[in-house]
C-alpha positions in Angstrom: 99.5 -103.4 -130.1 100.0 -102.0 -133.6 96.4 -102.4 -134.6 93.8 -104.9 -135.6 91.9 -105.7 -138.8 88.1 -105.6 -138.4 86.2 -108.4 -140.3 82.6 -107.4 -140.7 79.7 -109.8 -140.9 76.1 -109.1 -141.8 73.8 -108.7 -138.9 72.6 -112.2 -139.4 76.1 -113.5 -139.0 76.5 -114.3 -142.7 79.9 -113.5 -144.3 79.9 -110.0 -145.8 81.0 -109.6 -149.4 81.6 -106.5 -151.6 82.6 -105.9 -155.2 85.1 -103.1 -155.2 87.4 -101.8 -158.0 91.1 -101.0 -157.9 91.9 -97.5 -159.1 94.1 -98.9 -161.8 91.2 -101.0 -163.3 88.9 -97.9 -162.9 91.4 -95.8 -164.8 91.7 -98.4 -167.6 87.9 -98.7 -167.8 87.6 -94.9 -168.1 90.1 -94.8 -171.0 88.3 -97.7 -172.7 85.0 -95.9 -172.4 86.3 -92.6 -173.7 87.7 -94.4 -176.8 84.5 -96.4 -177.4 81.7 -95.3 -179.7 79.6 -98.2 -178.2 79.8 -96.6 -174.7 78.1 -93.4 -175.7 74.9 -93.0 -173.7 75.4 -96.3 -171.8 75.4 -97.0 -168.1 78.2 -99.5 -167.4 79.2 -101.2 -164.1 82.9 -101.1 -163.5 84.3 -103.3 -160.7 87.1 -105.8 -159.9 87.4 -109.3 -161.2 85.0 -110.7 -158.6 83.4 -109.9 -155.2 85.4 -110.7 -152.1 84.5 -112.0 -148.7 85.8 -110.0 -145.7 86.1 -113.4 -143.9 88.7 -114.4 -146.4 90.4 -111.0 -147.1 90.6 -109.8 -143.5 92.7 -112.6 -142.0 95.0 -112.4 -145.0 95.4 -108.7 -144.6 96.0 -109.1 -140.9 98.8 -111.7 -141.6 100.4 -109.3 -144.1 100.3 -106.5 -141.5 101.4 -108.8 -138.6 98.3 -107.8 -136.5 95.3 -109.6 -135.1 91.9 -109.7 -136.7 88.4 -109.8 -135.2 85.0 -110.5 -136.6 81.9 -108.5 -135.7 78.3 -108.4 -136.7 77.2 -105.0 -138.2 73.8 -103.5 -138.6 72.7 -102.2 -142.0 75.3 -103.7 -144.2 74.4 -106.1 -147.1 76.5 -108.0 -149.4 76.6 -107.2 -153.1 78.2 -108.0 -156.4 78.1 -106.3 -159.8 77.8 -107.7 -163.2 80.6 -106.4 -165.4 79.6 -108.4 -168.5 78.4 -105.2 -170.3 81.8 -103.6 -169.7 83.6 -106.8 -170.9 81.4 -106.9 -174.1 81.2 -103.2 -175.0 84.6 -102.0 -173.9 86.8 -105.1 -173.8 87.2 -104.4 -170.1 89.3 -107.0 -168.3 90.0 -106.1 -164.6 93.4 -107.3 -163.4 93.4 -106.4 -159.7 91.5 -108.3 -157.0 91.0 -106.9 -153.6 94.2 -108.5 -152.2 96.3 -107.0 -155.0 94.9 -103.6 -154.1 95.5 -104.1 -150.4 99.1 -105.4 -150.9 99.9 -102.3 -153.0 98.4 -100.1 -150.4 100.5 -101.8 -147.7 103.7 -101.3 -149.7 102.9 -97.6 -150.0 102.0 -97.4 -146.3 105.3 -99.2 -145.2 107.5 -97.1 -147.5 108.9 -94.0 -145.7 108.2 -90.8 -147.5 
């Protein structure tokens, strides 16, 4: 067996979602903030285009990797999403990379011999 993708669920059994950010979008947001007078003194959320569900991304990742996946309930985890409207308005931030874009890029780097 070459591995398995874990697909977490909340303790209640509800699908678990997170709102993460690809490093390429984070870097772009940093440049936009440094160049923006409107950003001075502001707290601004930076995240990807939208939250994702592990129950959707996990099986897709497993298929890309050619491995199995399994769901499990986890204690102490809670779904969340972030509003990036302030970043859109103040900075012109437009995230381009969803979680599957990030994971596919990571897999390309993982599969490529160094």
